N, C-alpha and C positions, 0 to 999 in steps of 0.2 A: 612531312618530308615527301609524301607521294604527290601532294599538290605542287611542290616545287618541281618534281620530276616531269610533270606534264608540260612545263614551259622550257625544258632543257632540250637542246638539239643533241644529236648523236656525238658530235665532236666534244661538247661540254661534258657529257656523260663519260665518254672514253677518257678524257683528261682527268676528271675527278677520280675515276677508278684507278688510273695509272698512278696518280699522286698518292692515293691512300695505300695501294698495294706496295708502292716503292718504300714507304715508311715501314710497312709490315716486314718486308724482306730485308730491309736494312737492319732492323732490330734483330731479326732471326739470325742473320749471318753474324752479327756482332755477338750474339749469345753463343753461337756455335764456336766462334773463334776463341771466346773467353773460356769455354768448356774445354776445348782441345788444348789450348796453351796451358791451362791449369793442370789438366790430366798428365800432360807430358812432363811438366816441371816437377810435379809430385812424384811421378814414376822415376824420372832421371835422377832426382835427388834422394831416392830411396825412402821418402816420407811415406810412400804407399804401404810399406811394410807395417808401419804403425797402424794404419787404417785397416789393412787386411787381417792383421793378427788380433785386433780388438773388436770383437763382435758388437759390443755395446756402442762403441764409437761409430762403427760402420752403419748399424741399424738406426742409430741416432741421427746420422746424416740423412738417411733415406726418409725418416719421419719428418725431418726438417724440410726436405724437398716437398713432400706431400703437403705440409702445412703452408709452405710458400705458395704452391699452386692453388690451394683452396682459398688462401687469403687474397691472392691477386684476382682470382676469378669471382670470388664472392663479394669483394669490397671495392671493385673497380670504380663504381659510381662515387664512392666516398673518398677515394684516394686522389691525391693530386697526381699530375702527370710525372712529376719528379719522383714521388714516392713509388709509383707504379714502375718506373724505370729502375729505381734502386732495388726493388724486390725481384724484378726479372733478372737483373745482373747478379744479385746475390744467389738466386736459384741456379743460374748458369755456372757460377763459381763453385757452389757446393756440389753440383752435378759433376764438375770436373774432378773434385776430390774423390768421389766414388768411382768415377770412370778410370781413375789411375790404375786400378787393379786389373783392368782389361789388358793393359800393356804387359802385365806380368803373366796373363793367361794365354794370350795369343801373340804370334809373331808380329813384329812391326810391319813387315811387308804385306801380310794378309790383312791387317787392319787398314792399311792404306788402300789396298785393292778393293776391299769391301766398301770402304768409305766412298770411293769414286763410283762404284756400282750403285750404291744407295743415292749418291748425289745425282747421278744420271737419271735414275728412276724417278726421284723426287721432282727433278726439273721437268721431265716429260709429263708426269701426272699432274703437276701443278699447272703446266701450260694447258693441258686438256681441261682442267677445272675452270681456267679463265676463259677459254675459247668455246667450250661446248654450249649449245643452246638447250641441251637436255636438262631437265630438272633433276638434280641429284639428291633431293631431300629423302626420297624413299631408300636410296642406297645408304645414306647416312644412318638412318634408323637401323637398317640391316647390319651395317658394320658395327654399330654400337652393341647390338645383341651379340655379335661375334666377339667383341672385346670382353663382354661379361663371360662368355664361354671360355675364352682364353685364360681369364683370371681363375675361374673355377678349376679348369683342367690343370693349370700350373700348381694350384694348391694340392690337388690330388697327386700329381706327379712328384711333388716334394716328398710325399710319403712313400710312393712305390718306386720312384727312380727308374721309370721305364724309358729306354732309349727310343723305342718306337713312338711312344706318346710325345716324347720331347721333340722328335723330328716333326710329328704332325702339328704340334703347337707352333713350332717355328715357321712351317709353311703357311699355316693359317694366319699366323701373326703378320707375316709379310703381306698377305692378301688383304687383311683387315686394315692395316695402316696405309696400304696403297689406296684403298677405297676411301678412307678417312681424309687422305691428302686431297683427293679430288673434291670431295664433299666440302671440306673446310675452306679450300681455296675459292670455290664458287660462292660459298656463304660470305666470305670476306669481300669478294668482288661486289656483292650486292649491298655492302655497307657504305658505299662511296658517298652517299648523300651527307653523311656526318662530316665529311671533309669540307663541305661548303657551309654547313650550318653552325658548327661548334668546333673551333680549333682545339680547345682543351680536351674535349671528349674524343675528337679524332686522334689526338696524340695518345690518349689512354687506350683507346680501342686498337690502335695500331700495335701497341705493346702487347695487349691481350691476344691479338691475332698472331703476333710473332711467337708467343708462348705456345699457342695451339699448333702452329706449323712446326715449331721446334720439337715439340713432343712427338708429332707424327714422324718427323725425320729420324729422330734419335731412336725411337722404338723400331722403325723399319730397319735401320742400320743394325741394331742389336740382334734382331731376328735373322737378318742376313748373315751376320757374323757367326751366329750359332750354326748356320747351315754350311757356310763356306770358309769360315776362319780356320787357320792352322794353329792348333794349340802347341805351346812350347813343350 
């Protein structure tokens, strides 16, 4: 791939990057729309009560989400583009089922407000990731360590239920996923050569990239909601 890059002018590189990232963002937005529509329908039809009141079902759905993410990321080379798309959409749908309980916990107006805040932040951070000339690989490693810290702190706080620790986790969570958004966007931008060499692989990697940015956005939104959302 690097040999090909030597013979490409800046216009060709820019076009390849735009084409690949367009696919990534299209899949990401599609996944978010499916999640949002599913969450609202399940809440509005009161199906969420069944999910919220059945801990086995709720945690089963979360485990299914983890399994889908691991399956999609670990088997992307073996999967067809159609299968990868199906898994991504299935994940987005299941995530919508679990997200339905958010509408019961927070007011609709605050969910909307925080969503637009998260969308604005994500757009700005993603734009920075695309345009910056600075290598963000070091920040990516640092953010990953921060993510591990958040997971450990969340487990600890599950036991002690500290409001101060919960606030700290939420603030750090926003910063971590903001950093990961920049890092992941830049990393995806550098994958543009696959767009010209292998159409099937480009399709699969665009779906995997969409999953990555989808998770960055969703987690940033959730941490912002914990900070600024109005509970019912």
